[in-house]
C-alpha positions as CSV (number, residue, x, y, z in Angstrom):
1,M,108.7,105.1,104.1
2,V,109.5,108.6,105.3
3,G,106.2,109.6,107.2
4,S,105.0,106.2,107.2
5,P,103.5,104.1,110.5
6,E,106.6,101.7,109.7
7,A,109.0,104.7,109.9
8,A,107.3,105.9,113.0
9,M,107.6,102.8,114.7
10,D,111.3,102.0,113.6
11,E,113.2,102.0,117.0
12,N,116.7,101.7,115.2
13,R,115.9,105.1,113.4
14,P,118.3,107.9,114.3
15,L,116.9,110.5,116.6
16,P,118.3,113.9,117.1
17,T,120.2,114.6,120.3
18,P,118.3,116.6,123.2
19,E,120.8,119.7,122.6
20,E,119.6,119.6,118.8
21,D,115.9,119.3,119.8
22,A,116.1,122.0,122.5
23,S,117.8,124.3,119.6
24,L,114.6,123.8,117.6
25,S,112.0,124.3,120.4
26,P,112.7,126.9,123.0
27,I,110.2,125.6,125.5
28,I,112.4,122.6,126.2
29,R,114.9,124.7,128.0
30,H,111.8,127.1,129.2
31,P,111.2,127.0,133.0
32,L,107.7,126.9,132.9
33,Q,105.6,127.0,136.2
34,R,102.2,125.9,135.1
35,Q,100.1,124.8,132.2
36,V,96.3,125.5,131.9
37,L,94.2,123.3,129.7
38,V,90.8,124.4,128.7
39,C,88.4,121.6,127.4
40,T,86.9,122.8,124.1
41,A,85.3,119.3,123.4
42,K,81.5,119.4,122.4
43,S,80.1,119.8,126.0
44,C,82.3,122.3,127.3
45,A,82.2,124.2,124.1
46,A,78.7,124.5,124.1
47,N,78.9,126.0,127.6
48,G,81.1,128.8,126.4
49,S,84.7,127.1,126.9
50,E,86.1,129.1,123.8
51,A,85.0,132.5,125.7
52,V,87.2,130.9,129.2
53,L,90.2,130.0,126.9
54,E,90.3,133.7,125.5
55,A,89.7,135.0,129.1
56,F,92.7,133.0,130.4
57,K,94.9,134.5,127.4
58,A,94.1,137.9,127.8
59,R,94.6,137.9,131.3
60,L,97.9,135.7,131.2
61,E,99.1,138.0,128.6
62,E,98.1,141.2,130.5
63,E,100.2,139.7,133.4
64,Q,103.0,139.0,131.4
65,L,102.6,135.3,132.3
66,L,101.7,133.8,129.4
67,Y,104.1,131.7,127.4
68,F,103.8,132.1,123.3
69,K,105.8,133.0,120.6
70,G,105.1,136.9,121.5
71,N,106.5,136.2,125.0
72,R,108.9,133.7,125.3
73,E,109.5,134.6,129.1
74,G,105.9,133.7,130.5
75,A,105.8,131.2,132.9
76,V,102.2,129.7,132.2
77,Q,101.1,128.0,129.0
78,C,97.7,128.0,128.2
79,L,96.1,125.2,125.9
80,T,93.2,123.3,124.7
81,C,92.1,119.8,125.4
82,G,89.8,117.3,124.3
83,S,87.1,115.6,126.8
84,V,88.2,114.9,130.3
85,G,85.2,113.8,131.7
86,F,83.4,116.7,133.1
87,C,81.2,117.0,130.2
88,A,77.8,117.6,132.2
89,I,79.8,120.3,134.5
90,G,82.0,122.4,132.0
91,P,83.7,124.1,131.1
92,A,86.3,122.4,132.7
93,V,89.6,124.0,133.5
94,L,92.9,121.7,134.4
95,V,96.0,123.2,136.1
96,Y,99.3,121.2,135.9
97,P,101.4,120.5,137.6
98,D,99.3,121.2,140.3
99,G,96.5,118.3,139.3
100,V,93.5,120.8,139.9
101,W,90.7,120.4,138.2
102,Y,87.8,123.0,137.8
103,A,84.2,122.9,136.6
104,H,81.9,125.4,135.8
105,V,84.5,127.9,134.9
106,S,83.2,131.2,133.4
107,P,85.3,134.1,131.8
108,G,84.6,136.0,134.9
109,D,86.1,133.4,136.9
110,V,89.2,133.8,135.2
111,P,90.7,136.9,137.2
112,E,90.2,135.0,140.7
113,I,92.1,131.6,139.3
114,V,94.7,133.5,137.7
115,E,95.3,135.8,141.1
116,S,94.7,133.2,143.6
117,H,95.9,130.0,141.9
118,L,98.5,130.8,139.3
119,K,100.1,133.4,141.1
120,G,99.4,133.0,144.7
121,G,99.4,129.3,144.8
122,V,95.8,128.6,146.4
123,P,93.5,126.7,144.0
124,V,89.9,128.6,144.2
125,A,87.9,126.0,146.1
126,R,84.6,126.6,145.0
127,L,85.5,125.9,141.5
128,M,87.6,122.9,142.4
129,R,86.1,119.3,141.7
130,K,89.6,117.4,141.8
131,Q,92.7,117.2,142.6
132,L,95.2,114.3,141.5
133,G,97.9,113.3,143.8
């Protein structure tokens, strides 16, 4: 039964307390400022999104902003995501909680996004195609 769909759907199963979960997962208590999601689905990958992802990770780590196991003090988490519907205009990059969606992002655009948006709070208008909210 453990690990089965029935066990996962059992609303009466005992859950750990939030404090217990926080002791196992440090990110729960960490004050992240932003998440950068880089689409690595088929169309975005075909347009170089893996290089965009690596450029973000490298630049954020260089700026000591990247939150990862090697830097639990970073303010920005960089993640991959699946298709967001920008298949024809990728690579797509989403920045949350700002709800900014960028299109046509290249590795060369990463320093500008990091400086202007992630550090300065000003989205890069020439690449922005959607903003939630």
